[in-house]
C-alpha positions as CSV (number, residue, x, y, z in Angstrom):
1,M,-9.7,76.4,21.5
2,G,-12.6,78.2,23.2
3,L,-13.6,81.3,25.1
4,T,-16.7,81.3,27.3
5,M,-19.8,83.1,26.3
6,G,-21.3,85.7,28.7
7,M,-18.0,87.2,29.9
8,D,-17.1,90.9,29.2
9,F,-15.2,91.9,26.1
10,M,-11.9,92.7,27.7
11,E,-11.8,89.3,29.4
12,M,-12.5,87.7,26.0
13,V,-9.6,89.6,24.5
14,F,-7.4,88.6,27.4
15,Q,-8.3,84.9,27.0
16,W,-7.7,85.2,23.2
17,E,-4.2,86.4,24.0
18,V,-3.7,83.5,26.4
19,R,-4.8,81.0,23.8
20,E,-2.5,82.5,21.2
21,R,0.5,82.3,23.4
22,A,-0.4,78.8,24.4
23,V,-0.3,77.6,20.8
24,G,3.3,78.6,20.4
25,M,4.6,77.3,23.7
26,K,4.3,73.5,23.4
27,K,8.0,73.0,24.3
28,K,7.5,75.0,27.5
29,L,4.4,73.1,28.7
30,K,5.0,70.6,31.4
31,R,4.2,67.6,29.3
32,T,3.3,64.3,30.9
33,C,4.0,62.6,27.5
34,D,5.0,63.8,24.1
35,G,1.8,65.1,22.5
36,A,-0.6,65.3,25.4
37,L,-1.2,67.1,28.6
38,L,-4.1,66.4,31.0
39,S,-3.7,68.9,33.8
40,I,-4.6,72.4,35.1
41,A,-0.9,73.0,36.0
42,F,1.0,74.8,33.2
43,C,4.6,76.1,33.1
44,T,4.5,79.2,31.0
45,P,7.0,82.0,30.2
46,E,6.7,85.6,31.5
47,P,4.8,87.8,31.2
48,L,2.1,85.1,31.2
49,S,2.5,83.6,34.7
50,T,1.5,80.1,35.7
51,R,-1.1,81.6,38.0
52,T,-2.7,83.6,35.2
53,F,-2.9,80.7,32.9
54,N,-4.3,78.5,35.7
55,Y,-6.9,81.1,36.3
56,W,-8.0,80.8,32.7
57,I,-8.3,77.0,33.0
58,H,-10.0,77.1,36.4
59,S,-12.5,79.7,35.5
60,L,-13.2,78.4,32.1
61,L,-13.4,74.6,32.8
62,E,-13.6,74.1,36.5
63,R,-12.2,70.6,36.0
64,S,-9.4,68.9,34.0
65,A,-9.0,69.4,30.3
66,L,-7.1,67.6,27.6
67,V,-4.7,69.9,25.8
68,I,-2.5,68.8,22.9
69,D,0.2,71.1,21.6
70,G,-1.3,74.0,23.5
71,K,-4.8,73.5,22.0
72,L,-7.8,72.6,24.1
73,Q,-9.3,69.3,22.8
74,S,-11.8,68.3,25.5
75,A,-13.0,69.7,28.8
76,E,-14.2,67.4,31.5
77,T,-17.0,69.8,32.5
78,D,-18.8,69.8,29.1
79,E,-17.3,67.1,26.8
80,F,-20.6,65.2,27.0
81,I,-22.3,67.9,24.8
82,Y,-19.9,67.3,22.0
83,H,-19.8,63.5,22.2
84,E,-23.5,63.0,22.7
85,S,-24.1,65.2,19.7
86,L,-21.5,63.5,17.5
87,V,-22.5,59.9,18.3
88,H,-26.1,59.4,19.1
89,P,-28.1,61.0,16.3
90,A,-26.4,58.8,13.7
91,V,-26.6,55.6,15.8
92,L,-30.3,56.2,16.7
93,H,-31.2,56.9,13.0
94,N,-29.7,53.6,12.0
95,P,-32.3,50.8,12.2
96,N,-30.0,48.2,13.8
97,P,-26.5,49.5,14.5
98,K,-24.1,46.7,15.4
99,T,-20.7,47.6,14.0
100,I,-19.1,51.1,14.3
101,F,-15.8,52.5,13.0
102,I,-14.4,55.6,14.7
103,M,-11.8,57.7,12.8
104,G,-9.8,59.3,15.6
105,G,-11.4,59.5,19.0
106,G,-8.3,58.7,21.0
107,E,-9.5,60.0,24.3
108,G,-12.2,57.3,24.4
109,S,-15.2,59.5,24.9
110,T,-16.8,58.7,21.5
111,A,-16.4,54.9,22.1
112,R,-17.9,55.4,25.6
113,E,-21.0,56.9,24.2
114,L,-21.3,54.2,21.5
115,L,-21.0,51.4,24.0
116,R,-24.0,52.7,25.8
117,H,-26.1,51.3,22.9
118,K,-27.4,47.8,23.6
119,T,-27.4,46.8,19.9
120,V,-23.7,47.7,19.4
121,E,-21.6,44.5,19.2
122,K,-18.3,46.0,17.9
123,V,-16.6,49.4,17.9
124,V,-13.3,49.8,16.0
125,M,-11.5,52.9,17.2
126,C,-8.6,53.9,14.9
127,D,-6.3,56.6,16.1
128,I,-2.9,57.5,14.7
129,D,-1.4,58.8,17.9
130,K,-0.5,56.0,20.3
131,E,1.0,58.3,22.9
132,V,-2.2,60.3,23.3
133,V,-4.3,57.1,23.5
134,D,-2.0,55.6,26.1
135,F,-2.1,58.8,28.1
136,C,-5.9,58.9,28.1
137,K,-6.1,55.3,29.0
138,S,-4.0,56.0,32.1
139,Y,-5.3,59.4,33.2
140,L,-8.9,59.9,31.9
141,V,-10.7,58.2,34.7
142,V,-14.1,58.7,33.2
143,N,-13.2,56.6,30.2
144,R,-11.0,54.0,31.9
145,E,-13.6,51.2,31.7
146,V,-14.2,51.9,28.0
147,F,-10.7,50.6,27.1
148,C,-11.4,47.4,28.9
149,D,-14.7,46.7,27.2
150,P,-14.4,43.5,25.0
151,R,-16.5,45.1,22.3
152,L,-13.8,47.8,21.7
153,V,-11.1,47.1,19.1
154,L,-8.3,49.6,19.4
155,I,-6.1,50.1,16.4
156,I,-3.2,52.5,16.1
157,N,-3.0,53.5,12.4
158,D,-4.0,56.1,9.9
159,A,-7.7,55.9,9.6
160,R,-7.7,56.2,5.8
161,A,-5.2,53.4,5.5
162,E,-7.1,51.2,7.9
163,L,-10.5,51.6,6.2
164,E,-8.9,50.9,2.8
165,R,-7.2,47.8,4.3
166,R,-10.4,46.3,5.9
167,E,-13.0,44.4,4.0
168,E,-15.8,44.5,6.6
169,R,-18.6,47.0,6.5
170,Y,-20.0,49.2,9.2
171,D,-23.4,50.5,10.2
172,V,-22.0,53.8,11.3
173,I,-18.6,55.5,10.6
174,I,-17.8,58.5,12.8
175,G,-15.2,61.2,12.0
176,D,-13.9,62.3,15.4
177,L,-10.8,63.9,13.8
178,A,-8.7,67.0,14.3
179,D,-9.9,70.1,12.4
180,P,-8.7,70.5,8.7
181,I,-5.8,72.9,9.3
182,E,-3.1,73.6,6.7
183,G,-0.3,71.2,7.0
184,G,-2.2,69.1,9.5
185,P,-2.6,65.4,9.4
186,C,-6.4,65.2,8.8
187,Y,-7.6,67.6,6.1
188,Q,-7.4,64.8,3.5
189,L,-10.0,62.9,5.5
190,Y,-12.6,65.7,4.7
191,T,-12.3,65.4,0.9
192,K,-14.7,64.2,-1.7
193,S,-12.4,61.4,-2.9
194,F,-12.1,60.1,0.7
195,Y,-15.8,60.1,1.3
196,E,-16.6,58.6,-2.1
197,L,-13.8,56.0,-2.5
198,T,-13.1,55.0,1.1
199,V,-15.9,55.8,3.5
200,K,-19.0,55.0,1.5
201,P,-17.9,51.6,0.2
202,R,-17.3,50.6,3.9
203,L,-20.9,51.3,4.9
204,N,-23.6,48.7,5.1
205,Q,-27.0,49.3,3.6
206,D,-28.7,52.0,5.6
207,G,-25.2,53.0,6.9
208,I,-24.6,56.5,8.2
209,F,-21.5,58.6,8.2
210,V,-21.1,61.6,10.6
211,T,-18.3,64.0,11.1
212,Q,-17.7,67.1,13.2
213,V,-16.9,70.5,11.7
214,L,-16.5,73.9,13.3
215,I,-19.2,76.4,12.2
216,Y,-18.1,79.6,13.8
217,M,-14.7,80.7,15.0
218,N,-14.3,83.7,17.4
219,I,-11.2,85.7,16.4
220,Y,-10.4,88.8,18.4
221,V,-7.7,90.9,16.8
222,C,-6.2,93.1,19.5
223,A,-6.3,96.7,18.3
224,G,-7.4,98.6,21.3
225,P,-11.0,97.9,22.5
226,A,-12.2,96.5,19.2
227,G,-12.4,93.0,17.6
228,V,-13.2,91.2,14.4
229,F,-15.6,88.3,14.2
230,S,-14.9,85.8,11.5
231,H,-17.3,83.1,10.1
232,T,-15.5,80.2,8.6
233,E,-16.5,78.6,5.4
234,V,-15.3,75.0,6.1
235,F,-18.6,73.8,7.4
236,S,-20.6,74.8,4.3
237,C,-17.9,73.4,2.0
238,I,-17.8,70.0,3.7
239,Y,-21.6,69.9,3.8
240,N,-21.7,70.5,0.0
241,T,-19.0,67.9,-0.5
242,L,-21.0,65.2,1.3
243,R,-24.0,66.2,-0.8
244,Q,-22.0,65.1,-3.9
245,V,-21.5,61.6,-2.4
246,F,-24.7,60.8,-0.4
247,K,-28.4,61.2,-1.2
248,Y,-29.4,62.6,2.2
249,V,-27.2,65.0,4.3
250,V,-28.3,66.6,7.6
251,P,-26.3,69.4,9.2
252,Y,-26.8,70.2,12.9
253,S,-25.0,72.1,15.6
254,A,-24.4,72.5,19.4
255,H,-22.9,75.2,21.5
256,I,-19.9,73.8,23.4
257,P,-19.2,76.3,26.2
258,S,-15.5,75.4,26.7
259,Y,-14.9,76.0,23.0
260,A,-17.0,79.2,23.0
261,D,-18.1,78.2,19.5
262,I,-21.0,76.8,17.7
263,W,-19.8,73.3,16.8
264,G,-21.1,71.8,13.6
265,F,-21.9,68.2,12.7
266,V,-22.9,66.7,9.4
267,M,-24.7,63.4,9.1
268,A,-25.0,61.6,5.7
269,S,-26.5,58.5,4.2
270,D,-28.2,57.0,1.2
271,S,-31.2,56.3,3.4
272,P,-33.5,59.1,4.5
273,F,-33.5,60.4,8.1
274,V,-37.2,60.1,9.0
275,L,-37.4,59.9,12.8
276,N,-39.2,62.7,14.6
277,A,-38.5,63.9,18.1
278,K,-40.9,61.4,19.8
279,E,-39.5,58.5,17.7
280,L,-36.0,59.4,18.7
281,D,-37.0,59.5,22.4
282,L,-38.5,56.1,22.1
283,R,-35.4,54.6,20.5
284,M,-33.3,56.1,23.3
285,K,-35.5,54.4,25.9
286,Q,-35.3,51.1,24.1
287,R,-31.6,51.1,23.2
288,I,-29.6,53.2,25.6
289,Q,-28.1,52.3,29.0
290,G,-28.6,55.2,31.3
291,E,-29.8,58.7,30.5
292,Y,-28.4,61.4,28.3
293,R,-27.3,64.6,30.0
294,Y,-27.7,66.7,26.9
295,L,-29.5,65.1,24.0
296,D,-33.1,64.1,23.5
297,G,-35.5,64.3,20.5
298,K,-36.4,67.9,20.9
299,T,-32.8,68.9,21.4
300,F,-31.9,67.2,18.1
301,T,-34.8,68.8,16.3
302,S,-33.6,72.2,17.5
303,A,-30.0,71.4,16.7
304,S,-30.8,70.6,13.1
305,T,-32.7,73.9,12.7
306,L,-29.7,76.2,11.8
307,S,-29.7,79.9,11.8
308,K,-30.7,81.9,8.7
309,A,-27.1,82.9,8.1
310,V,-25.7,79.4,8.2
311,R,-28.6,78.0,6.1
312,K,-27.9,80.7,3.5
313,S,-24.3,79.8,3.5
314,L,-25.1,76.1,3.0
315,D,-27.6,76.8,0.2
316,N,-25.1,79.0,-1.7
317,E,-22.1,76.8,-1.3
318,T,-20.5,75.6,-4.6
319,Q,-17.1,74.5,-3.6
320,V,-16.3,70.8,-3.2
321,Y,-13.5,69.9,-0.7
322,T,-10.6,68.3,-2.5
323,E,-6.9,67.9,-1.8
324,E,-6.1,70.6,-4.4
325,N,-8.9,72.9,-3.4
326,A,-9.1,72.7,0.4
327,R,-10.3,75.2,2.9
328,F,-8.7,75.3,6.3
329,I,-9.6,76.2,9.9
330,Y,-7.5,78.9,11.5
331,G,-4.0,77.7,12.4
332,H,-1.3,75.5,10.8
333,G,0.0,72.0,11.3
334,S,3.5,70.8,11.7
335,A,4.1,70.1,8.0
336,Y,3.2,73.7,7.1
337,K,5.5,75.1,9.8
338,H,8.3,72.8,8.7
339,N,8.0,73.9,5.0
340,H,7.8,77.6,6.0
341,A,10.6,77.6,8.6
């Protein structure tokens, strides 16, 4: 999913070609289980050799990575940036977070970060893909202890169905879902009806919802030594959608090197977000076991100060994300491919 910043243009084009070929070769990947691969050893067709693809993984990530259906999901070397950014701002802004619901999060890293909070008594992680979860439980050593924590309740189900079925409420609900791609399984979990009728009723007073959304996508179209940069509109659309449901909505971002993209997050609540950098730092010291590698109060203040271009996009956005009027991240899911075969 990512290209590293700081490399020369031709290498970026090369890695884009590698990524595009990887998307279409899931049957030729040496899969440890159906749906997941955690390895830096790939079996690829010519002219893309195994050595070439391994070079990409080694130089980009240095360590292991989780790749599903040819798409990079998480890299061991920098996943902490994504997961600290996704989890901790929402949990720290809640006055007394005890119960958390994760939509997705099958690799266990989101739960790992949540369970560092001393106030947290219960984390429900609901992921639809049992094979991916089982694979990560077995092979992601960094998260192995998380799946043994008695505070974690692991459920294999559709997150929407599970939230609708449950009667309990949560202090924080986290959307750690796949991107909204056409024909994919998750785009309906970014809609106004889902936020309004499913998520919000399951939040306690002062409850907070947070989700991840890609802000930028780097698309290099190979036509000699030239490329096209495309700015997606999904982030602004989902931000505007949440504004129709919640009184207070805060967008923020983080650069994830292995994705080579600016990754967006949106936090929403009916209670205001009033903590400044020093107050966030104090809560971290009081509540957290261990020390963050990436996040602190100043980092979050910076992260929530978006660029002029993105702010303008957010201010001017009028579309509300619905099932009938959805915007999609680049790519297609299996349902789209089946219907267009």
